[in-house]
Wavefront OBJ file of the C-alpha trace (Angstrom):
o trace
v -20.028 -12.866 -24.309
v -21.814 -12.831 -20.868
v -19.769 -10.139 -19.133
v -21.262 -10.896 -16.049
v -20.099 -14.454 -15.675
v -16.531 -13.324 -17.201
v -16.676 -10.686 -14.143
v -17.601 -13.519 -11.841
v -14.596 -15.494 -12.974
v -12.138 -12.725 -13.040
v -13.261 -11.883 -9.193
v -12.798 -15.437 -8.666
v -9.093 -15.292 -10.116
v -8.278 -12.525 -8.466
v -9.558 -13.301 -4.844
v -7.741 -16.664 -5.297
v -4.326 -14.889 -6.369
v -5.165 -12.540 -3.083
v -5.607 -15.588 -0.846
v -2.316 -17.057 -1.942
v -0.352 -13.787 -1.216
v -2.097 -13.664 2.160
v -0.990 -17.350 3.227
v 2.432 -16.203 2.072
v 2.889 -13.537 4.899
v 5.239 -15.096 7.442
v 3.103 -16.503 10.685
v 5.465 -14.266 13.071
v 5.450 -11.016 10.719
v 4.911 -8.036 12.889
v 1.719 -6.019 11.606
v 3.258 -2.848 12.227
v 6.097 -3.473 9.831
v 6.670 -0.581 7.443
v 9.355 -0.824 4.694
v 9.589 3.013 4.563
v 8.373 5.910 6.798
v 5.949 6.692 4.047
v 4.398 3.290 3.773
v 1.116 1.874 5.388
v 1.937 -0.865 8.057
v 1.665 -4.149 7.076
v -1.548 -4.901 8.805
v -3.247 -1.769 7.466
v -1.917 -2.700 4.101
v -3.408 -6.428 4.348
v -6.623 -5.334 5.811
v -7.118 -2.777 3.043
v -6.414 -5.574 0.421
v -9.106 -7.376 2.402
v -11.567 -4.977 2.055
v -11.137 -4.308 -1.606
v -12.179 -7.891 -2.262
v -14.580 -7.873 0.662
v -16.470 -5.148 2.284
v -15.790 -2.346 -0.375
v -16.686 -4.699 -3.123
v -19.887 -5.535 -1.216
v -21.107 -1.857 -0.781
v -20.085 -1.217 -4.206
v -22.536 -4.085 -5.700
v -25.452 -3.771 -2.970
v -25.621 0.104 -2.527
v -26.250 2.915 -4.759
v -24.337 5.385 -2.659
v -21.929 5.348 0.446
v -22.170 8.353 2.297
v -20.181 9.856 5.397
v -20.531 13.006 7.629
v -17.288 15.472 7.468
v -16.848 14.170 11.040
v -17.158 10.689 10.308
v -14.046 8.562 11.697
v -13.131 5.703 9.524
v -12.014 2.583 11.561
v -9.978 0.750 9.087
v -9.845 -3.060 9.644
v -6.287 -3.946 11.032
v -6.142 -7.873 11.474
v -4.562 -8.968 14.654
v -2.989 -11.917 13.008
v -2.812 -13.847 9.504
v -5.570 -16.228 10.727
v -7.850 -13.371 11.373
v -7.219 -12.079 7.969
v -7.793 -15.182 6.142
v -11.245 -15.835 8.194
v -12.490 -12.153 7.284
v -11.315 -12.655 3.549
v -13.022 -15.928 2.947
v -16.464 -15.084 4.893
v -16.635 -11.782 2.907
v -15.368 -13.248 -0.439
v -18.372 -15.735 -0.354
v -20.768 -12.800 0.285
v -19.282 -10.692 -2.356
v -19.448 -13.438 -4.863
v -23.266 -14.176 -4.237
v -23.886 -10.274 -4.790
v -21.990 -9.983 -8.061
v -24.230 -12.927 -9.313
v -27.162 -10.714 -8.223
v -26.267 -7.789 -10.085
v -28.674 -6.776 -12.966
v -27.677 -5.346 -16.455
v -29.554 -2.020 -15.074
v -27.850 -1.884 -12.066
v -24.407 -2.264 -13.879
v -25.426 1.025 -15.556
v -26.590 2.963 -12.651
v -24.344 5.413 -11.025
v -22.718 4.481 -7.743
v -21.484 7.491 -5.400
v -19.015 7.514 -2.523
v -19.863 11.015 -0.500
v -17.873 12.421 2.193
v -18.672 15.650 4.108
v -21.228 16.448 1.266
v -18.651 16.139 -1.542
v -19.034 13.195 -4.099
v -15.508 11.693 -4.711
v -16.836 9.142 -6.851
v -19.774 9.476 -9.099
v -19.567 6.840 -11.795
v -21.567 3.933 -13.417
v -21.198 1.131 -10.841
v -19.464 -1.340 -13.390
v -16.612 1.308 -13.902
v -16.558 1.833 -9.803
v -16.215 -2.123 -9.633
v -13.672 -2.200 -12.237
v -11.696 0.815 -10.865
v -11.854 1.029 -7.171
v -12.678 -2.789 -6.387
v -10.485 -4.948 -8.915
v -7.675 -2.605 -10.410
v -7.177 -1.009 -6.904
v -6.982 -4.528 -5.416
v -4.150 -5.519 -7.906
v -2.569 -2.210 -7.216
v -2.389 -2.629 -3.323
v -1.758 -6.686 -3.520
v 1.484 -5.823 -5.514
v 2.719 -3.710 -2.643
v 1.859 -6.628 -0.430
v 4.050 -8.600 -2.172
v 6.967 -6.322 -1.665
v 6.284 -6.713 2.029
v 6.233 -10.273 2.015
v 9.681 -10.352 0.246
v 11.251 -7.993 2.881
v 9.869 -10.270 5.566
v 11.563 -13.338 4.233
v 8.075 -14.853 3.034
v 8.277 -16.316 -0.504
v 5.981 -14.332 -3.008
v 3.734 -16.532 -5.100
v 3.232 -16.106 -8.682
v 0.140 -14.123 -9.584
v 0.260 -14.408 -13.633
v 2.981 -17.318 -13.908
v 5.421 -18.575 -11.627
v 7.379 -15.996 -9.512
v 10.974 -16.313 -9.008
v 10.455 -17.549 -5.560
v 8.663 -20.651 -7.330
v 11.300 -21.384 -9.824
l 1 2 3 4 5 6 7 8 9 10 11 12 13 14 15 16 17 18 19 20 21 22 23 24 25 26 27 28 29 30 31 32 33 34 35 36 37 38 39 40 41 42 43 44 45 46 47 48 49 50 51 52 53 54 55 56 57 58 59 60 61 62 63 64 65 66 67 68 69 70 71 72 73 74 75 76 77 78 79 80 81 82 83 84 85 86 87 88 89 90 91 92 93 94 95 96 97 98 99 100 101 102 103 104 105 106 107 108 109 110 111 112 113 114 115 116 117 118 119 120 121 122 123 124 125 126 127 128 129 130 131 132 133 134 135 136 137 138 139 140 141 142 143 144 145 146 147 148 149 150 151 152 153 154 155 156 157 158 159 160 161 162 163 164 165 166 167
């Protein structure tokens, strides 16, 4: 089995499912909507999901280390609209797919690090980081986003078969 081609195919499938969910966000949705006081606002969560398939995935594939100083202030992407979200998603998805195809077997085995303030929070083989912190993380937050879509009156598309909104 060519696991690289299988991983590319899986990325394509999950990214396609993610785009379908982004499209299901109601056009007039308030990006500040939160279903609970402890929840992220819609825009922050949607931006985070977009970053999983885009910026975060690209850093995981093209760098050996992502390092920030302890005083670094992270500026998370928060889309102004669904249109802006989809534009960013599509642009970065194409970049990630190209980078994913270029990773060599040796690069998959090499450790990848996320360091903040001198402390390594992630120090694992790149393949494991891509699986856990890109693919699995994406699926987790995409499911959360589906709840937001439903609460906002949108129809949740099926991811692994038809949803109750499609039947």
